[in-house]
C-alpha positions as CSV (number, residue, x, y, z in Angstrom):
1,M,35.0,187.0,67.3
2,N,31.1,186.9,67.8
3,S,28.6,185.5,65.1
4,P,27.7,187.7,62.4
5,K,24.6,189.2,62.6
6,S,21.8,190.2,59.6
7,E,21.1,193.7,59.6
8,A,17.1,191.8,58.8
9,P,14.0,193.9,59.8
10,A,11.5,192.1,62.0
11,V,9.8,189.5,59.5
12,A,7.7,186.2,59.9
13,A,10.9,183.2,60.1
14,P,10.9,180.9,57.5
15,K,10.3,177.6,58.5
16,V,13.6,175.5,57.5
17,L,13.1,171.1,57.9
18,L,16.6,169.9,57.8
19,T,16.6,166.6,57.2
20,D,20.3,163.6,57.7
21,T,20.3,160.3,57.7
22,N,24.0,160.5,58.7
23,R,25.9,161.7,62.2
24,W,27.9,164.3,60.5
25,A,28.4,167.5,62.6
26,L,27.5,169.7,59.1
27,S,23.6,169.7,59.6
28,A,24.0,170.9,63.3
29,R,26.2,173.7,62.3
30,L,24.0,174.6,59.8
31,A,21.2,174.7,61.9
32,I,23.3,177.3,64.2
33,S,23.7,179.4,61.3
34,L,20.2,179.2,59.8
35,S,18.8,180.0,63.2
36,Q,20.8,183.3,63.4
37,A,20.5,184.6,59.9
38,G,16.9,184.6,60.9
39,C,15.3,181.2,60.1
40,E,12.9,179.0,62.7
41,V,14.8,175.8,62.6
42,S,13.2,172.1,62.7
43,A,14.6,168.5,62.3
44,I,14.9,165.0,61.1
45,C,17.5,163.1,62.0
46,P,18.0,159.3,63.6
47,V,17.3,159.2,67.4
48,P,19.3,159.2,69.7
49,G,22.6,160.3,69.4
50,H,22.6,162.7,66.6
51,A,24.4,165.8,67.1
52,L,20.8,167.8,65.4
53,L,19.5,166.8,69.2
54,K,22.5,168.8,71.0
55,T,22.0,172.0,69.8
56,R,19.8,175.1,71.2
57,A,19.0,176.1,67.3
58,V,16.8,173.5,66.1
59,Q,13.1,173.9,67.9
60,R,11.8,170.6,66.8
61,T,13.3,167.2,66.4
62,Y,11.8,164.0,65.0
63,G,12.6,160.5,64.2
64,Y,14.2,158.9,60.9
65,S,13.3,155.6,60.5
66,G,16.1,153.5,58.8
67,L,13.6,151.0,57.5
68,R,10.5,153.3,56.8
69,P,12.1,156.6,55.7
70,L,9.4,157.8,53.7
71,E,6.8,157.4,55.8
72,S,8.9,159.0,58.9
73,L,9.9,161.6,56.5
74,T,6.3,162.4,55.2
75,A,5.3,162.7,58.9
76,A,7.7,165.3,60.0
77,I,7.1,167.7,57.0
78,E,3.1,167.5,57.8
79,A,4.3,168.2,61.4
80,V,6.4,170.8,61.0
81,D,5.0,172.6,57.3
82,P,7.9,173.9,56.2
83,D,8.7,176.6,53.5
84,V,11.5,174.6,52.3
85,V,13.4,171.2,53.1
86,I,16.8,171.0,53.4
87,P,18.9,168.0,52.7
88,C,21.5,167.4,54.9
89,C,23.0,163.8,53.0
90,D,23.0,162.2,49.9
91,R,20.3,159.6,51.3
92,S,17.9,162.1,52.1
93,V,18.2,163.6,48.7
94,G,17.1,160.4,47.2
95,H,13.8,160.0,49.5
96,L,12.9,163.4,48.7
97,H,12.8,162.7,45.5
98,E,11.1,159.5,45.9
99,L,8.2,161.2,47.7
100,Y,7.8,163.6,44.8
101,A,7.5,160.7,42.6
102,S,4.8,159.1,44.9
103,A,3.2,162.4,45.9
104,Q,2.6,163.1,41.6
105,S,1.7,159.7,41.2
106,R,-1.3,159.9,44.1
107,E,-2.3,163.4,43.6
108,G,-1.1,164.8,40.8
109,A,-0.1,168.7,40.2
110,N,-2.0,169.7,43.0
111,S,0.0,167.9,45.5
112,K,1.3,170.0,48.1
113,L,3.8,167.5,49.3
114,A,5.3,167.4,45.6
115,A,5.2,171.4,45.5
116,L,7.4,171.4,48.5
117,I,10.1,169.3,47.3
118,A,10.2,170.7,43.7
119,R,10.6,174.4,45.5
120,S,13.5,173.0,48.0
121,L,15.6,171.2,45.2
122,G,14.4,172.4,42.0
123,S,13.5,170.5,38.9
124,P,12.7,167.0,40.1
125,A,14.3,166.0,36.5
126,S,17.6,166.9,37.8
127,H,17.8,163.9,40.3
128,A,18.9,161.6,37.5
129,T,21.6,163.9,36.6
130,V,23.0,164.8,40.3
131,S,22.7,161.2,41.5
132,S,25.0,159.9,38.7
133,R,28.8,160.9,38.6
134,Y,28.8,160.1,34.7
135,D,26.1,161.9,33.8
136,L,26.6,165.3,36.0
137,L,30.5,165.1,34.4
138,A,29.0,164.6,30.5
139,L,26.2,167.4,31.5
140,A,29.4,169.8,32.9
141,R,31.5,169.2,29.8
142,E,28.6,170.2,27.6
143,E,28.4,173.5,29.7
144,G,31.9,174.2,29.3
145,I,33.8,172.7,32.6
146,R,36.5,170.9,32.8
147,V,36.1,167.5,33.7
148,P,38.5,164.5,33.9
149,H,38.0,161.6,31.3
150,T,35.5,159.4,32.9
151,A,33.5,156.3,31.6
152,H,30.8,153.8,32.6
153,V,32.6,150.4,33.6
154,N,29.7,148.1,34.8
155,T,30.9,145.2,31.9
156,P,34.1,143.5,31.7
157,E,33.9,144.8,28.1
158,E,33.8,148.1,29.4
159,L,36.3,148.3,31.9
160,A,39.0,146.3,29.5
161,V,38.3,149.4,26.9
162,W,39.2,151.7,29.8
163,Q,42.1,150.1,30.7
164,S,43.2,149.7,26.8
165,Q,42.8,153.9,26.4
166,E,43.8,154.8,30.1
167,N,47.8,155.1,32.3
168,F,47.3,154.6,35.8
169,P,46.6,155.8,38.5
170,W,43.2,156.3,37.6
171,V,40.3,156.5,39.9
172,L,37.1,153.6,40.7
173,K,33.9,155.4,42.2
174,A,30.6,153.7,42.5
175,D,27.2,156.1,42.6
176,G,25.4,156.0,45.9
177,T,28.4,156.5,48.1
178,W,29.6,159.7,49.8
179,G,32.4,160.8,52.1
180,G,34.8,158.5,50.4
181,C,33.8,155.4,50.9
182,G,33.1,154.7,47.4
183,V,36.2,156.1,45.6
184,K,38.9,154.0,44.7
185,M,42.4,154.7,43.8
186,I,43.7,152.4,41.1
187,H,47.7,151.9,40.7
188,R,48.2,148.6,39.2
189,P,46.2,146.4,37.7
190,G,46.5,143.6,40.5
191,Q,43.6,145.9,42.5
192,I,41.2,146.5,40.0
193,Q,39.0,143.2,40.7
194,Q,39.9,143.4,44.8
195,S,38.8,147.6,44.5
196,F,35.6,146.2,42.3
197,A,34.8,143.5,45.1
198,E,35.0,146.1,47.8
199,L,32.9,148.8,46.3
200,N,30.1,145.8,45.7
201,R,30.4,144.8,49.2
202,V,29.2,148.6,50.3
203,F,26.1,147.6,49.1
204,G,25.9,144.2,50.4
205,F,24.2,142.4,53.2
206,K,27.0,141.7,55.9
207,Q,28.4,145.4,55.4
208,A,24.7,146.5,56.2
209,I,25.0,144.6,59.1
210,K,28.0,145.6,60.4
211,R,26.7,149.5,59.9
212,L,24.0,148.7,61.7
213,L,25.7,147.6,64.9
214,M,29.1,149.8,64.3
215,N,27.3,152.7,63.8
216,R,23.5,152.6,64.9
217,D,22.7,153.3,60.9
218,S,20.0,151.3,59.8
219,F,19.6,152.8,56.3
220,W,21.6,150.7,54.7
221,L,19.6,147.8,54.8
222,R,16.8,149.6,52.6
223,P,18.8,149.5,49.8
224,W,20.1,145.9,50.5
225,Q,16.7,144.9,50.3
226,S,15.2,146.8,47.3
227,H,18.3,145.2,45.7
228,S,19.5,148.2,44.8
229,K,21.5,148.5,41.5
230,H,24.5,150.7,41.7
231,S,26.6,151.9,38.6
232,F,30.5,152.3,38.2
233,V,32.9,154.6,37.0
234,A,36.6,154.9,36.2
235,Q,38.2,158.5,36.3
236,S,41.6,159.8,35.0
237,Y,43.3,160.7,38.0
238,I,44.5,164.5,37.8
239,H,47.7,165.4,39.5
240,G,47.2,168.1,41.8
241,R,45.5,169.3,45.1
242,P,41.6,169.0,45.9
243,A,39.2,171.8,46.5
244,N,35.7,172.4,46.7
245,C,32.9,175.2,46.3
246,G,29.7,175.4,48.2
247,V,26.3,177.3,47.0
248,I,22.8,178.0,48.1
249,C,20.7,178.5,44.3
250,W,16.9,178.8,43.5
251,K,15.4,178.7,41.1
252,G,18.6,178.0,39.0
253,R,20.4,181.0,40.3
254,V,23.5,181.1,42.5
255,L,22.5,183.4,45.5
256,A,25.5,182.7,47.0
257,G,28.4,180.9,47.9
258,S,32.2,180.0,49.2
259,A,35.4,178.1,47.3
260,V,38.5,177.0,49.1
261,E,41.2,174.6,48.3
262,V,42.2,171.7,51.0
263,V,45.3,172.1,53.3
264,I,44.8,169.3,55.6
265,S,42.2,165.8,54.5
266,E,41.8,162.5,55.7
267,G,43.8,160.1,53.8
268,V,43.8,161.2,49.6
269,T,39.9,160.8,49.3
270,G,38.8,161.4,52.9
271,P,36.8,164.6,54.4
272,A,38.8,168.0,54.5
273,G,40.5,169.3,57.9
274,I,41.7,172.7,57.2
275,V,40.9,174.4,54.1
276,R,41.7,177.8,52.4
277,V,39.2,180.2,51.1
278,V,40.2,181.4,47.7
279,N,38.7,183.6,44.8
280,S,37.9,180.6,41.8
281,R,36.2,182.2,39.4
282,D,36.2,178.6,37.8
283,M,34.9,176.5,40.3
284,M,32.3,179.6,40.8
285,F,31.6,179.3,37.3
286,A,30.7,175.5,36.9
287,A,28.7,176.2,40.2
288,E,26.6,179.0,38.2
289,R,26.8,176.6,34.6
290,I,24.9,173.9,36.9
291,A,22.9,175.5,39.0
292,C,21.1,177.0,35.8
293,R,21.2,174.2,33.7
294,L,19.7,171.6,36.3
295,D,17.2,174.3,37.5
296,L,18.6,173.6,41.2
297,S,17.5,175.3,44.2
298,G,18.9,174.6,48.1
299,F,22.2,173.9,48.9
300,F,24.9,171.7,46.8
301,G,28.8,171.4,46.8
302,L,31.0,170.6,43.8
303,D,34.6,168.8,44.4
304,F,37.9,169.6,42.3
305,M,41.4,168.8,41.5
306,I,43.5,171.7,40.6
307,E,46.1,170.5,38.5
308,E,49.8,170.7,39.2
309,G,52.0,173.4,37.0
310,T,49.1,175.0,35.4
311,G,46.0,175.8,38.1
312,T,43.3,174.3,36.0
313,A,40.6,173.4,38.3
314,Y,39.2,170.0,36.9
315,L,35.5,169.1,38.4
316,I,35.7,166.0,39.6
317,E,32.3,165.0,41.2
318,M,28.8,166.6,43.1
319,N,27.5,166.9,46.3
320,P,23.7,167.5,45.7
321,R,22.9,168.7,49.5
322,C,24.7,170.7,52.0
323,T,28.3,170.7,52.5
324,P,30.7,171.4,55.1
325,L,31.2,175.1,53.3
326,S,27.5,175.6,53.8
327,H,27.0,177.4,57.4
328,L,29.9,179.4,57.3
329,R,28.9,182.9,57.3
330,L,32.2,185.0,55.5
331,G,30.4,188.1,54.3
332,T,27.4,189.3,51.5
333,G,28.3,187.2,48.6
334,R,29.6,184.3,51.2
335,D,27.0,184.5,53.5
336,M,24.5,181.0,52.0
337,P,22.2,180.9,55.2
338,A,21.5,185.3,55.1
339,A,21.2,184.5,51.0
340,L,18.6,181.9,51.9
341,W,16.6,184.0,54.7
342,A,16.3,186.8,52.2
343,E,15.1,184.7,49.6
344,L,12.3,182.5,51.5
345,A,11.5,185.8,53.8
346,G,11.3,188.1,50.4
347,Q,13.7,190.6,51.4
348,P,16.6,192.4,50.4
349,L,20.3,190.5,51.0
350,P,21.3,191.7,54.5
351,T,25.0,192.8,54.8
352,T,26.7,190.2,57.0
353,E,30.2,191.0,58.2
354,P,32.4,187.6,57.7
355,V,33.1,185.6,61.2
356,T,36.6,185.5,60.1
357,R,39.4,187.9,58.6
358,K,41.9,185.0,58.2
359,D,41.9,183.1,55.1
360,M,42.3,179.2,56.4
361,I,39.9,177.7,58.3
362,A,39.6,174.2,60.7
363,Y,36.7,172.2,60.7
364,F,35.9,171.4,63.7
365,P,35.8,168.2,64.8
366,Q,38.0,167.1,61.9
367,A,41.2,168.8,62.5
368,T,41.6,167.5,65.6
369,D,44.5,165.8,64.2
370,V,46.1,169.2,63.1
371,S,49.1,170.0,64.8
372,S,48.9,173.1,67.2
373,E,50.9,175.7,64.9
374,L,48.8,175.0,61.7
375,L,45.2,175.6,64.0
376,E,47.2,179.1,65.2
377,L,47.0,180.3,61.4
378,S,43.5,179.4,60.9
379,F,40.0,180.1,62.3
380,Q,39.0,177.4,64.4
381,D,35.4,176.8,63.6
382,V,34.2,175.8,66.6
383,P,30.2,176.3,68.0
384,K,31.9,178.1,71.4
385,D,27.9,178.7,72.4
386,E,26.9,175.0,72.2
387,P,28.9,173.2,75.0
388,E,26.6,170.0,74.9
389,L,27.3,170.0,71.1
390,I,31.0,170.4,71.4
391,Q,31.1,167.6,73.4
392,A,29.0,165.3,71.2
393,L,31.5,165.9,68.1
394,L,34.4,165.2,70.2
395,H,32.9,162.1,71.4
396,P,30.7,160.9,68.8
397,W,27.6,158.5,70.0
398,S,28.8,155.2,67.7
399,E,32.2,155.5,69.3
400,R,30.7,154.9,72.8
401,S,28.9,151.7,71.3
402,L,30.4,148.7,73.1
403,V,31.0,146.7,69.7
404,G,32.2,150.2,68.8
405,R,34.9,150.3,71.3
406,V,35.6,146.0,71.3
407,V,36.4,146.7,67.7
408,D,38.5,150.3,68.2
409,S,40.2,148.0,71.0
410,L,41.1,145.4,69.0
411,R,42.1,147.4,66.0
412,G,44.5,149.3,68.1
413,S,42.7,152.4,66.9
414,K,43.3,155.8,68.8
415,E,40.4,156.8,70.9
416,K,38.9,160.5,69.9
417,V,37.6,160.7,73.5
418,A,41.1,161.3,74.9
419,L,41.5,164.6,73.0
420,S,41.2,167.3,75.1
421,P,39.1,170.1,73.7
422,C,41.4,173.1,75.1
423,C,44.9,171.2,74.1
424,V,43.7,170.2,70.7
425,F,40.8,172.9,69.8
426,P,41.6,175.8,72.0
427,E,39.1,178.0,70.7
428,A,36.7,174.5,72.1
429,V,36.7,176.3,75.7
430,A,33.6,174.8,77.3
431,A,30.9,177.1,78.1
432,P,29.0,176.7,81.2
433,A,26.7,173.3,80.9
434,V,23.0,174.3,79.5
435,S,20.0,172.1,80.9
436,E,18.8,170.1,78.4
437,T,16.1,171.5,75.4
438,S,13.2,169.9,75.2
439,K,12.3,167.8,71.9
440,V,9.1,166.5,70.0
């Protein structure tokens, strides 16, 4: 099925700037959908090797410096003069709020940069809440949203109180982390100190150097240099199945969104490979209440656990940026790119057809290890018109580094490069090659 087309009148294309410090697929996928919806898309990301450089949907790209992120982000904003900035990772959300504070202190209420960031993300006062797992869940509880028992455990005393009150298993989480790397499942007392030590090492010098060498990710050096402090929370474990929702909102009002339950994921806390679209009033109610309470704009996602036996949805955390659901155009009311285009262009919400009628969706390339039988039951979310992007996602740039290949060889890990797009993802049949698109 072809990508859905918006019934949009001929109006000036809203200018969107995507920001991404990671090398995930979601920013490139969102760029394609926003372009299809009628937006003019530019991006700032680490170069070379980022997926955003491999899609024709992005008209201009700018380098995102790990050591001077605010300066490079400011330069990209000045060059593009966007109508809205869309962060595709947690770090760039933090960078935007740092820029806001800096612009406000220099220029005050007349700052054009500060106004753009507030327009893009919503109330700047919300950042302290969305960047804290504990504060976000405390606010959610006040709004009538079900959340698991959660507590700060930054001191031995706080941890001792938690242990005396909570049965195993439970979950230990570090703020300032994402993608499951800052989450530890605790099943017995002997795991606690080791898990704390491992989470603390995420922000240490050795880990920053490792990420620089393995993933060309220099962004971890800055928080190490600034001795950033990170809070820890403990959370009771909800026995059940993971689920999530993604929405686009504007000035505290949800414009569109989708909810899914996870069918296949990478480990207990890792990213989803296959999801099932569901109608969940509880998940969407939570998104609406949080968007309204914090006066948010832009994309965000919420993670839940659906309790076994009762089917009750418990909110466990928030992603204050776009998520893998954001680009999926699942029809009017669930088409987030079209809803954003309509808001920016000052046009009525266009009627769009869903990209699939199937309820199961296999994310590409996350589902490359899934059985072919399960893939056949799913909509395979492959960017078929973007052959260079397909290859970039199947063969991540960091995995082609000499250091990465040596480490993988020593670990005996499976090489993704051995996977054939046609047999693993039948939908990923390469289109004719295209010439390299010129980028700024």
